Structures are given as C-alpha cells and as structure tokens.
C-alpha positions as CSV (number, residue, x, y, z in Angstrom):
1,M,0.0,0.0,0.1
2,C,2.8,2.5,1.0
3,F,4.6,1.5,-2.1
4,L,1.2,2.1,-4.4
5,K,0.7,5.6,-2.5
6,Y,4.1,6.9,-3.2
7,T,3.8,5.8,-7.2
8,I,0.5,7.5,-7.4
9,S,2.0,10.7,-5.7
10,L,5.0,10.4,-8.3
11,L,2.8,10.2,-11.2
12,L,0.6,13.0,-10.3
13,L,3.6,15.3,-9.7
14,F,5.0,14.5,-13.0
15,Q,1.8,15.2,-14.8
16,S,1.7,18.5,-13.0
17,V,5.2,19.5,-14.1
18,F,4.7,18.2,-17.5
19,L,1.6,20.3,-18.1
20,F,3.2,23.3,-16.6
21,S,6.1,23.0,-19.0
22,Q,3.8,22.8,-22.0
23,E,1.6,25.6,-20.9
24,D,4.6,27.6,-20.2
25,G,6.4,26.7,-23.5
26,G,3.1,27.6,-25.5
27,K,2.9,31.0,-23.7
28,R,6.8,31.6,-24.7
29,L,6.0,30.6,-28.4
30,R,3.0,32.9,-28.9
31,N,4.7,35.8,-27.1
32,H,7.9,35.7,-28.6
33,R,7.3,34.3,-32.3
34,K,8.9,36.4,-34.9
35,N,7.2,39.0,-36.9
36,P,9.5,39.6,-39.8
37,Y,9.5,42.8,-41.7
38,V,10.1,41.2,-45.0
39,K,8.8,38.2,-46.5
40,T,9.1,36.9,-50.3
41,R,6.4,36.5,-52.6
42,I,6.7,34.0,-55.6
43,G,4.0,33.8,-58.2
44,I,3.0,32.4,-61.7
45,S,0.6,34.1,-63.7
46,P,-1.3,33.1,-67.1
47,V,-1.7,36.6,-69.0
48,L,-4.3,38.1,-71.2
49,G,-3.1,40.9,-73.6
50,L,-5.2,43.5,-74.5
51,Y,-3.7,44.9,-77.9
52,K,-4.7,47.6,-80.1
53,A,-2.9,48.0,-83.4
54,N,-3.0,50.8,-85.7
55,K,-6.5,50.1,-87.4
56,N,-5.4,51.9,-90.9
57,H,-2.9,49.2,-91.5
58,T,-4.0,46.1,-89.5
59,T,-6.8,44.0,-89.2
60,G,-7.6,40.6,-86.7
61,T,-5.6,41.8,-84.0
62,K,-5.2,38.8,-81.5
63,P,-3.0,38.0,-78.4
64,K,-0.8,35.1,-78.2
65,M,-0.5,33.0,-75.3
66,A,1.4,34.8,-72.6
67,Y,2.7,34.2,-68.8
68,N,4.3,35.9,-66.2
69,F,6.7,34.9,-63.3
70,S,7.4,37.0,-60.4
71,I,9.3,37.5,-57.0
72,K,8.6,40.1,-54.9
73,E,10.0,41.1,-51.5
74,E,7.0,42.4,-49.2
75,I,8.3,44.9,-46.6
76,R,5.7,45.7,-43.7
77,F,5.7,49.3,-42.5
78,D,3.1,49.3,-39.7
79,K,2.5,47.2,-36.5
80,H,-0.9,46.1,-37.7
81,N,0.4,43.9,-40.5
82,Q,-1.8,45.6,-42.8
83,N,0.2,47.9,-45.1
84,F,3.1,47.0,-47.0
85,I,5.3,47.9,-50.1
86,M,6.2,45.2,-52.6
87,V,9.3,45.6,-54.8
88,G,10.7,42.9,-56.9
89,A,11.4,41.4,-60.7
90,E,9.2,39.7,-62.9
91,Y,9.7,37.9,-66.4
92,M,6.7,38.0,-69.0
93,F,6.4,36.4,-72.3
94,H,3.8,37.7,-74.5
95,G,3.0,38.4,-78.3
96,V,0.6,39.4,-80.9
97,N,-0.7,38.7,-84.2
98,F,-2.4,40.9,-86.6
99,N,-2.8,41.2,-90.6
100,S,-1.1,43.9,-92.5
101,Y,0.5,44.8,-95.7
102,Y,3.9,43.7,-97.4
103,F,5.8,45.5,-99.4
104,Y,8.6,43.6,-101.7
105,S,11.6,45.6,-102.7
106,D,11.3,48.3,-105.6
107,S,7.4,47.8,-105.4
108,L,4.7,50.4,-105.1
109,Q,3.4,50.9,-101.7
110,L,-0.3,50.3,-102.6
111,Y,-2.6,50.5,-99.6
112,T,-5.4,48.5,-101.1
113,P,-7.6,46.0,-99.3
114,D,-6.5,42.9,-101.2
115,R,-3.1,43.5,-100.1
116,L,-4.2,43.4,-96.2
117,R,-3.2,39.7,-96.1
118,Y,0.0,39.2,-94.8
119,K,0.3,37.4,-91.2
120,Y,2.3,39.3,-88.8
121,S,3.4,37.8,-85.6
122,I,5.4,39.6,-82.9
123,T,6.7,37.7,-79.8
124,M,8.4,39.8,-76.9
125,H,10.4,38.7,-73.8
126,E,10.5,41.4,-71.1
127,L,11.4,42.1,-67.6
128,D,9.3,44.2,-65.2
129,F,10.3,45.9,-61.8
130,P,7.4,46.7,-59.7
131,I,6.9,49.1,-56.8
132,Q,3.4,48.6,-55.4
133,L,1.7,49.4,-52.4
134,K,-0.4,46.9,-50.5
135,H,-3.3,47.5,-48.1
136,S,-4.7,44.0,-46.3
137,F,-8.5,44.3,-44.9
138,Q,-7.3,42.3,-42.0
139,N,-4.4,41.7,-39.6
140,E,-2.8,39.0,-41.5
141,T,-1.0,37.7,-38.2
142,N,-4.2,37.0,-36.5
143,S,-6.4,36.1,-39.7
144,I,-6.6,32.6,-41.5
145,F,-8.0,34.5,-44.4
146,S,-7.4,38.1,-45.7
147,G,-8.2,40.1,-48.6
148,Y,-6.1,43.1,-49.9
149,I,-5.8,45.4,-52.7
150,Y,-2.5,47.0,-54.1
151,A,-1.4,49.5,-56.8
152,G,1.6,51.0,-58.1
153,Y,4.1,51.5,-60.9
154,C,6.1,49.1,-63.1
155,Y,9.2,49.8,-65.1
156,R,9.4,47.5,-68.2
157,W,12.4,46.5,-70.4
158,I,11.7,44.7,-73.8
159,I,14.9,42.4,-73.6
160,E,14.3,40.5,-76.7
161,S,11.5,40.5,-79.7
162,H,10.9,38.5,-82.7
163,L,9.0,39.2,-86.0
164,K,7.6,36.7,-88.6
165,V,5.8,37.4,-91.5
166,T,3.8,34.8,-93.5
167,E,1.8,35.0,-96.8
168,D,-0.6,31.7,-97.1
169,G,1.8,29.6,-95.0
170,N,5.0,30.6,-96.9
171,E,7.6,32.3,-94.7
172,L,8.6,35.7,-95.9
173,V,10.2,37.2,-92.6
174,N,11.8,35.4,-89.6
175,Q,14.1,37.5,-87.5
176,H,15.1,39.5,-84.6
177,E,12.9,42.8,-84.5
178,P,14.2,45.5,-82.1
179,L,10.8,47.2,-80.9
180,K,10.7,50.8,-79.7
181,F,8.4,52.6,-77.4
182,K,6.5,55.9,-78.8
183,I,7.3,57.5,-75.4
184,P,10.6,55.6,-73.8
185,A,11.8,55.6,-70.4
186,F,15.4,56.1,-70.4
187,G,16.0,53.6,-73.3
188,T,14.0,53.3,-76.5
189,A,13.2,49.3,-75.3
190,N,12.0,50.6,-71.8
191,S,8.5,52.2,-70.8
192,S,6.1,51.8,-67.9
193,F,3.1,50.4,-66.6
194,L,0.4,51.5,-64.0
195,S,-1.0,48.6,-62.0
196,V,-3.8,47.9,-59.9
197,G,-5.2,44.6,-58.2
198,G,-6.7,42.8,-55.4
199,G,-6.4,39.2,-54.1
200,F,-7.1,36.9,-51.1
201,Q,-4.6,34.9,-49.1
202,K,-4.8,31.8,-46.7
203,N,-2.2,32.7,-44.0
204,T,-0.1,30.4,-41.6
205,T,-0.4,32.6,-38.5
206,L,2.4,31.0,-36.7
207,K,5.1,31.3,-39.3
208,H,3.7,34.2,-41.3
209,N,3.5,32.5,-44.6
210,A,0.7,32.3,-46.9
211,V,-0.6,31.0,-50.2
212,Y,-2.4,33.7,-52.4
213,A,-4.5,34.2,-55.5
214,E,-5.0,37.7,-57.2
215,L,-6.0,39.3,-60.2
216,Q,-4.1,42.4,-61.6
217,F,-4.7,44.9,-64.4
218,R,-1.5,46.7,-66.1
219,Y,-1.7,49.8,-68.1
220,G,0.8,50.4,-70.7
221,L,1.7,54.0,-70.8
222,S,3.3,53.9,-74.4
223,P,2.7,52.0,-77.6
224,F,5.5,50.1,-79.0
225,Y,6.5,49.9,-82.8
226,F,9.0,48.8,-85.3
227,N,10.5,50.2,-88.4
228,E,11.0,48.1,-91.8
229,S,11.2,49.0,-95.4
230,F,8.5,46.0,-96.2
231,A,6.0,47.0,-93.5
232,P,3.7,50.5,-93.7
233,S,4.9,53.3,-91.3
234,S,3.4,54.2,-88.1
235,M,3.0,50.5,-87.0
236,Y,2.0,51.2,-83.5
237,T,0.5,49.0,-81.3
238,T,-0.8,49.8,-77.6
239,G,-0.8,46.8,-74.9
240,H,-2.5,46.4,-71.7
241,F,-2.6,43.2,-69.7
242,I,-4.8,41.2,-67.1
243,L,-2.9,38.8,-64.8
244,L,-4.3,35.9,-62.8
245,T,-1.7,35.1,-60.4
246,V,-1.3,32.3,-57.7
247,G,1.5,32.0,-55.4
248,F,2.9,31.5,-52.0
249,K,4.7,34.0,-49.5
250,I,7.6,32.7,-47.6
C-alpha cells in the first residue's frame, strides 16, 4: 500500500510538471514568435494581352498565349500587419498576331484592301520591375484568411523580340526585331505600366507564410512599334494586360 501511494504521488507530480512546462512553452512561443518585416512572394500568372494596333494598317489583332513569373519582397511598415510595400522583378512572355501589308523591294506601296492579307506575328520577352503599395483589410498575423488591394508602378524593359511574316503559310520574314516605345523611359526599349489589383490569401499565422491568388490589371503608358522597309509606317500597337496570379509567401 505504501509503495502504491508513493507511485501515485510521483505520477501526479510528473503530470503537473509536464502540463506546466507545456503551457509555459506555449506562452513563450505565442509571445516571442518572430514577426518579420520582409517576406518573399513568388507567383506565376497566365496573362491576357489586350492589344490595339493601328487600325489604318492592320486587321484581326489577336493576343498570343502569355505568362508571367514574379518574385517580390513584401516589406511591412506598420505594426498592425496591414500595410506593405512590394518591390521585385518579373519575367513576362507575350505576343500579338495581326494582318497587315507587305511591300516587296522596288514595288509600289499600294494600300489596297486586297493586299491586307499578310500575317504578322510578334513575340516579346520582357523584364518588369514593380513598386507597389498593398493594403490588407485584416491583420495578416491573426487572420486565417485576408483580402487585400494594391496599386503601383512597373518599369518595363523588352529584352528580346521576334517578328515573323507569312503569306498563305509561306514564310517571308523570320528575324529578331528590335521594338521601340513611342514614349520611352530612359532607353527606346523601356517604358512603364500603371498597375492595380486585389486578391486574398490563406495565412499560416504562426510562421507568417501564406498562399494567395490575385487579379491584376496593367495599363501600358506607351505603344510600341518597329520600322522596316517592307512594313507600313506608324506600326504602333498599344498593350494592356490582365494577370491572374497564384503563389505563396515565405
């Protein structure tokens, strides 16, 4: 009986110590978990291009399949975890198809409807550098789900572009084609976007990570163009974009 009494007492003491240490550790974890100022957002987006080419020289303008990869640093600048600035870099591949004129060497440049049959295809690789302000409607530290809006500026740089021209399936041109902006920013291959968007995210509150989905609209501030002897003059094309992005914050 004495042995049983001491055994039960020891078990009760051990259980009390274990529960106390568990609760104390939980309090320390909740009270001292890190709330970092900088988190990294990585996303991938299918992109819809909204192009408008010079209607006097083109018909049938259609976007090509496009996508975007982004990596941005999200910097918190208030203690309520609701206001942030996002900066980073993005790669976007996109392009446009349209019908236009093609002029052979030493031929008359006749702008007649029957000659508006040549298929132009332009593809572009560009780097974008966004600076955006984000406001979350909930405290992201304490909310499992939170919605947000953001807006800002993107500097864009077309690093590579290609032009292909065909007639009834026969290839006439297949070449690197340096595109220029009508209103450049520093260099002829550089311009800008204004962007606005919104989304929602599921937060891992203990680690401050998240997965997110968002919709963004980008307004191009300048049309792009190219100059070639076989093409009409004033080949200006404006381009705006809609991005549906999914990604994660780590």
